[in-house]
C-alpha positions, 0 to 999 in steps of 0.5 A: 850495925853500920855507922850506928851508935846504939847508946846515943839512939837509946838515950835520944828516944828514951828522952823523947818518951820521958817528956810525956809527963811534962807535955801532959801537964802543959796541955792540961794547963793550956786547955784549962786556960781556955784554949780553943784550937791547936795548930801544928806549924813546923817548917820543912821535914819537922812539919811533916813529922807532925802529920800523924799526930795532927791526923790522930786528933782530927780523927779521934777528937772534936778539938779543932786541929790544923796542920799548915805550912808556916810560910803559906799561913803567914802569907795568906793568913788564918782566921783560926789562929788567935789568942785562944790558939795553941801553936806546936812549933817543932824545930830541931835546930831551933834556928830556922828563920821560917820557924822564928818568923812563925813564932813571932807571928803566932805570939803577935796574935796572942797564941801560946807557942809550945816548941819541940826543939833539939837545942835548949839554947836556940832562939825558938826554945828561948822565945816560946811560951813553953819549950821541950828540948830533947837533943837529937840529930838528923838520923834520930830526929824522926822517931823523936818528933813522932813520939813527942807529938804522939804523946801531945795528941794523946794528952789532948784527948785525955784532957777532953775525955776522948781516949776511947778506951786507951789509958795515957799512962799505959800507953806511955809505959809501952812507949818506954819499951820502944827505945830498946825495941827499935834497936832490935828492929834495926838489928833485925833489918840490917842485913836487908837494909844492906841488900836493898842499898846495893839494889838501890844505889844506882836507882834513879827514881822511886815511887814511895807509897804510904797511908795513915801514919806511914804516909808521913814517913813516905813523904818525909823519906822521899823528900827529906832523905832521898831527894835532899840528902842523896839527890835521888828523884822520888814521887811520894804518893798517898795510897788513896791517890795512887790509882788517880794518876801515879799508876801510869808512871809504873812500868817495867824497871820502875822502883815502887816502895810500899810502907805498910803500917798497922792502922786502919789504912793498911788495906789502902797500901795492900791494894797498891801492893796487889797491883804493882807486881803485875807491872814491875819487878822492882817492888819493895815492901817495908812492913811494920807487922814483920817485927815482934815488939814484945809488950806493945799492944795492937792498939799502940802498934797502930799508933807507931807505924811511922816510928817503926818505918822511920827506924827501918829507913834510917838503916837503909840510908846509912848503907846508901850513903856509903855505897853511893859515896854521898854523905847524908850531910852533903848538899848541892846548894846553900840553903836555910835549914828546914828543921 
């Protein structure tokens, strides 16, 4: 596979899943100590990657859970963030100024900060009340953050007796299969990724549609990869909102990408998929159901759609940067890192 280190990827994703036990223990201790709510407060892309876990808790637990923009929260305040709050702060570099400011603000309110970082010697890792470090880099961080935040959300549900038929240990046992299975997905998708990259290399604009877990990846891939790392204009749109405006942008020659997952939101994306081929012939469907994931049960597959889409789009990005002669590390403007 082009520009891909299998062993490095395998180790990083296995490292993410290996944090399940320690994260579970941390969640249990925080809830036992009287925590009353949870805030996911990641800056930039890292914050976006927390969305599936936040929504999982909002939909399947009565534990109050918030996902906010740190900069806006610090500017406008939040009565819900206090000394009985848990703050989950993801930061790959651990050096993002916005994340450091959020950490200081949260601790000043008495909240307990749980950091998810990629570097243990970073300020965020060192200053958090609890830190979980799993080394990763941009091309491997999506799956890693998705998996860490998923097990954290499941740990909250388990501690509160809200797993609704799921078993934490059984889910983790299935997630332990994922590093190898995701490599199989990449290998299977590689020829199509190369073909799509050829078709996309000169494409000026993409509408990217997702729902449920795949909405986070639609947002992330459009904004943090195609826009930031390739300078390609995109319009990420939730499938539920597509027919409330964005459909008017679809015309012959417009590229529409559909991220199809396996949770209960799938029909929302299918509805968009039934419409757009009537208008444009540039329709790309990335469907997690197209891949065999031996050992992963349907209820767990529904929890990891965003992980599988992320592993597919990484292959597309690897080919795009070569065909466009634009490394993913190239930026037009100096700015502070968002991760």
